[in-house]
Biopython code that builds the backbone (N, CA, C, O; Angstrom):
import numpy as np
from Bio.PDB.StructureBuilder import StructureBuilder

atoms = [
    (1, "MET", "N", (-8.846, 27.434, 11.901)),
    (1, "MET", "CA", (-9.601, 26.498, 11.090)),
    (1, "MET", "C", (-9.564, 26.899, 9.614)),
    (1, "MET", "O", (-9.356, 26.060, 8.737)),
    (2, "LEU", "N", (-9.766, 28.185, 9.355)),
    (2, "LEU", "CA", (-9.754, 28.664, 7.973)),
    (2, "LEU", "C", (-8.391, 28.428, 7.325)),
    (2, "LEU", "O", (-8.313, 28.077, 6.148)),
    (3, "LYS", "N", (-7.326, 28.620, 8.088)),
    (3, "LYS", "CA", (-5.989, 28.424, 7.541)),
    (3, "LYS", "C", (-5.786, 26.978, 7.096)),
    (3, "LYS", "O", (-5.161, 26.724, 6.066)),
    (4, "ARG", "N", (-6.312, 26.034, 7.869)),
    (4, "ARG", "CA", (-6.176, 24.620, 7.514)),
    (4, "ARG", "C", (-6.922, 24.319, 6.211)),
    (4, "ARG", "O", (-6.432, 23.569, 5.367)),
    (5, "HIS", "N", (-8.108, 24.910, 6.055)),
    (5, "HIS", "CA", (-8.876, 24.705, 4.826)),
    (5, "HIS", "C", (-8.147, 25.294, 3.619)),
    (5, "HIS", "O", (-8.097, 24.679, 2.554)),
    (6, "LEU", "N", (-7.591, 26.475, 3.793)),
    (6, "LEU", "CA", (-6.848, 27.097, 2.689)),
    (6, "LEU", "C", (-5.614, 26.279, 2.323)),
    (6, "LEU", "O", (-5.299, 26.132, 1.142)),
    (7, "ASN", "N", (-4.917, 25.748, 3.314)),
    (7, "ASN", "CA", (-3.757, 24.908, 3.035)),
    (7, "ASN", "C", (-4.162, 23.640, 2.293)),
    (7, "ASN", "O", (-3.450, 23.197, 1.391)),
    (8, "ALA", "N", (-5.295, 23.054, 2.662)),
    (8, "ALA", "CA", (-5.780, 21.862, 1.966)),
    (8, "ALA", "C", (-6.114, 22.187, 0.515)),
    (8, "ALA", "O", (-5.798, 21.408, -0.384)),
    (9, "LEU", "N", (-6.755, 23.337, 0.282)),
    (9, "LEU", "CA", (-7.056, 23.748, -1.088)),
    (9, "LEU", "C", (-5.789, 23.993, -1.895)),
    (9, "LEU", "O", (-5.704, 23.595, -3.057)),
    (10, "ARG", "N", (-4.820, 24.637, -1.295)),
    (10, "ARG", "CA", (-3.547, 24.882, -2.000)),
    (10, "ARG", "C", (-2.867, 23.573, -2.381)),
    (10, "ARG", "O", (-2.306, 23.451, -3.470)),
    (11, "MET", "N", (-2.918, 22.602, -1.487)),
    (11, "MET", "CA", (-2.305, 21.305, -1.777)),
    (11, "MET", "C", (-3.023, 20.638, -2.953)),
    (11, "MET", "O", (-2.373, 20.086, -3.841)),
    (12, "GLN", "N", (-4.362, 20.687, -2.966)),
    (12, "GLN", "CA", (-5.123, 20.106, -4.067)),
    (12, "GLN", "C", (-4.828, 20.827, -5.385)),
    (12, "GLN", "O", (-4.658, 20.186, -6.423)),
    (13, "TRP", "N", (-4.769, 22.151, -5.340)),
    (13, "TRP", "CA", (-4.482, 22.915, -6.557)),
    (13, "TRP", "C", (-3.094, 22.581, -7.092)),
    (13, "TRP", "O", (-2.910, 22.463, -8.303)),
    (14, "ALA", "N", (-2.129, 22.430, -6.212)),
    (14, "ALA", "CA", (-0.770, 22.080, -6.634)),
    (14, "ALA", "C", (-0.752, 20.689, -7.258)),
    (14, "ALA", "O", (-0.100, 20.470, -8.279)),
    (15, "PHE", "N", (-1.465, 19.753, -6.644)),
    (15, "PHE", "CA", (-1.530, 18.391, -7.185)),
    (15, "PHE", "C", (-2.161, 18.397, -8.570)),
    (15, "PHE", "O", (-1.645, 17.763, -9.491)),
    (16, "ARG", "N", (-3.267, 19.106, -8.723)),
    (16, "ARG", "CA", (-3.946, 19.149, -10.018)),
    (16, "ARG", "C", (-3.099, 19.844, -11.081)),
    (16, "ARG", "O", (-3.159, 19.470, -12.252)),
    (17, "ALA", "N", (-2.322, 20.835, -10.700)),
    (17, "ALA", "CA", (-1.479, 21.546, -11.663)),
    (17, "ALA", "C", (-0.371, 20.644, -12.203)),
    (17, "ALA", "O", (0.074, 20.818, -13.338)),
    (18, "LYS", "N", (0.071, 19.689, -11.401)),
    (18, "LYS", "CA", (1.144, 18.787, -11.813)),
    (18, "LYS", "C", (0.644, 17.554, -12.556)),
    (18, "LYS", "O", (1.443, 16.833, -13.154)),
    (19, "LEU", "N", (-0.661, 17.298, -12.530)),
    (19, "LEU", "CA", (-1.241, 16.117, -13.155)),
    (19, "LEU", "C", (-1.208, 16.242, -14.670)),
    (19, "LEU", "O", (-1.640, 17.251, -15.227)),
    (20, "LYS", "N", (-0.698, 15.223, -15.329)),
    (20, "LYS", "CA", (-0.580, 15.216, -16.784)),
    (20, "LYS", "C", (-1.560, 14.190, -17.367)),
    (20, "LYS", "O", (-1.909, 13.224, -16.688)),
    (21, "PRO", "N", (-2.005, 14.384, -18.607)),
    (21, "PRO", "CA", (-2.928, 13.417, -19.218)),
    (21, "PRO", "C", (-2.382, 11.983, -19.228)),
    (21, "PRO", "O", (-3.163, 11.033, -19.173)),
    (22, "GLU", "N", (-1.082, 11.812, -19.296)),
    (22, "GLU", "CA", (-0.492, 10.472, -19.305)),
    (22, "GLU", "C", (-0.759, 9.735, -17.989)),
    (22, "GLU", "O", (-0.674, 8.508, -17.936)),
    (23, "GLU", "N", (-1.077, 10.476, -16.940)),
    (23, "GLU", "CA", (-1.294, 9.876, -15.630)),
    (23, "GLU", "C", (-2.766, 9.584, -15.353)),
    (23, "GLU", "O", (-3.087, 9.012, -14.311)),
    (24, "TRP", "N", (-3.666, 9.963, -16.257)),
    (24, "TRP", "CA", (-5.092, 9.730, -16.044)),
    (24, "TRP", "C", (-5.381, 8.245, -16.158)),
    (24, "TRP", "O", (-4.681, 7.525, -16.870)),
    (25, "ASN", "N", (-6.412, 7.781, -15.457)),
    (25, "ASN", "CA", (-6.794, 6.392, -15.478)),
    (25, "ASN", "C", (-8.306, 6.307, -15.324)),
    (25, "ASN", "O", (-8.874, 6.923, -14.422)),
    (26, "LEU", "N", (-8.956, 5.555, -16.188)),
    (26, "LEU", "CA", (-10.407, 5.401, -16.130)),
    (26, "LEU", "C", (-10.733, 3.946, -16.406)),
    (26, "LEU", "O", (-10.293, 3.384, -17.409)),
    (27, "LYS", "N", (-11.498, 3.340, -15.524)),
    (27, "LYS", "CA", (-11.877, 1.942, -15.682)),
    (27, "LYS", "C", (-13.394, 1.834, -15.724)),
    (27, "LYS", "O", (-14.106, 2.557, -15.027)),
    (28, "PHE", "N", (-13.871, 0.916, -16.556)),
    (28, "PHE", "CA", (-15.303, 0.674, -16.697)),
    (28, "PHE", "C", (-15.621, -0.753, -16.273)),
    (28, "PHE", "O", (-14.802, -1.656, -16.439)),
    (29, "GLY", "N", (-16.798, -0.946, -15.732)),
    (29, "GLY", "CA", (-17.256, -2.284, -15.382)),
    (29, "GLY", "C", (-18.709, -2.443, -15.786)),
    (29, "GLY", "O", (-19.495, -1.499, -15.708)),
    (30, "VAL", "N", (-19.059, -3.652, -16.219)),
    (30, "VAL", "CA", (-20.436, -3.970, -16.584)),
    (30, "VAL", "C", (-20.932, -4.995, -15.582)),
    (30, "VAL", "O", (-20.330, -6.053, -15.398)),
    (31, "TYR", "N", (-22.047, -4.660, -14.937)),
    (31, "TYR", "CA", (-22.620, -5.527, -13.914)),
    (31, "TYR", "C", (-24.028, -5.948, -14.315)),
    (31, "TYR", "O", (-24.795, -5.151, -14.854)),
    (32, "VAL", "N", (-24.357, -7.207, -14.047)),
    (32, "VAL", "CA", (-25.711, -7.714, -14.201)),
    (32, "VAL", "C", (-26.067, -8.412, -12.901)),
    (32, "VAL", "O", (-25.369, -9.333, -12.476)),
    (33, "ASP", "N", (-27.138, -7.983, -12.275)),
    (33, "ASP", "CA", (-27.560, -8.540, -10.988)),
    (33, "ASP", "C", (-26.417, -8.539, -9.974)),
    (33, "ASP", "O", (-26.197, -9.532, -9.280)),
    (34, "ASN", "N", (-25.689, -7.419, -9.891)),
    (34, "ASN", "CA", (-24.572, -7.228, -8.963)),
    (34, "ASN", "C", (-23.386, -8.150, -9.220)),
    (34, "ASN", "O", (-22.527, -8.303, -8.351)),
    (35, "ALA", "N", (-23.326, -8.764, -10.392)),
    (35, "ALA", "CA", (-22.192, -9.617, -10.761)),
    (35, "ALA", "C", (-21.428, -8.943, -11.884)),
    (35, "ALA", "O", (-22.018, -8.546, -12.889)),
    (36, "LEU", "N", (-20.124, -8.813, -11.721)),
    (36, "LEU", "CA", (-19.278, -8.233, -12.767)),
    (36, "LEU", "C", (-19.178, -9.203, -13.922)),
    (36, "LEU", "O", (-18.754, -10.346, -13.752)),
    (37, "ILE", "N", (-19.579, -8.735, -15.123)),
    (37, "ILE", "CA", (-19.509, -9.618, -16.291)),
    (37, "ILE", "C", (-18.478, -9.139, -17.316)),
    (37, "ILE", "O", (-18.164, -9.860, -18.263)),
    (38, "GLY", "N", (-17.957, -7.934, -17.130)),
    (38, "GLY", "CA", (-16.940, -7.434, -18.045)),
    (38, "GLY", "C", (-16.327, -6.154, -17.511)),
    (38, "GLY", "O", (-16.950, -5.407, -16.756)),
    (39, "CYS", "N", (-15.079, -5.918, -17.928)),
    (39, "CYS", "CA", (-14.418, -4.687, -17.501)),
    (39, "CYS", "C", (-13.404, -4.272, -18.543)),
    (39, "CYS", "O", (-12.911, -5.085, -19.324)),
    (40, "LYS", "N", (-13.110, -3.001, -18.533)),
    (40, "LYS", "CA", (-12.141, -2.419, -19.477)),
    (40, "LYS", "C", (-11.449, -1.280, -18.748)),
    (40, "LYS", "O", (-12.103, -0.449, -18.118)),
    (41, "GLY", "N", (-10.151, -1.244, -18.834)),
    (41, "GLY", "CA", (-9.412, -0.171, -18.182)),
    (41, "GLY", "C", (-8.154, 0.154, -18.931)),
    (41, "GLY", "O", (-7.628, -0.655, -19.696)),
    (42, "ALA", "N", (-7.685, 1.344, -18.699)),
    (42, "ALA", "CA", (-6.448, 1.783, -19.343)),
    (42, "ALA", "C", (-5.381, 1.981, -18.299)),
    (42, "ALA", "O", (-4.254, 2.351, -18.629)),
]
sb = StructureBuilder()
sb.init_structure("model")
sb.init_model(0)
sb.init_chain("A")
sb.init_seg("    ")
for serial, (resi, resn, name, xyz) in enumerate(atoms, 1):
    if name == "N":
        sb.init_residue(resn, " ", resi, " ")
    sb.init_atom(name, np.array(xyz, "f"), 0.0, 1.0, " ", f" {name:<3s}", serial, name[0])
structure = sb.get_structure()
């Protein structure tokens, strides 16, 4: 069980090490009474 957890952590660390700022993505949404009234994303 421990080996599986360590392998999962290694995979995540490898993924994060390869991630570049150009690949980041953040989206915003504005809701009023559970209705989307505006959004902005890159």
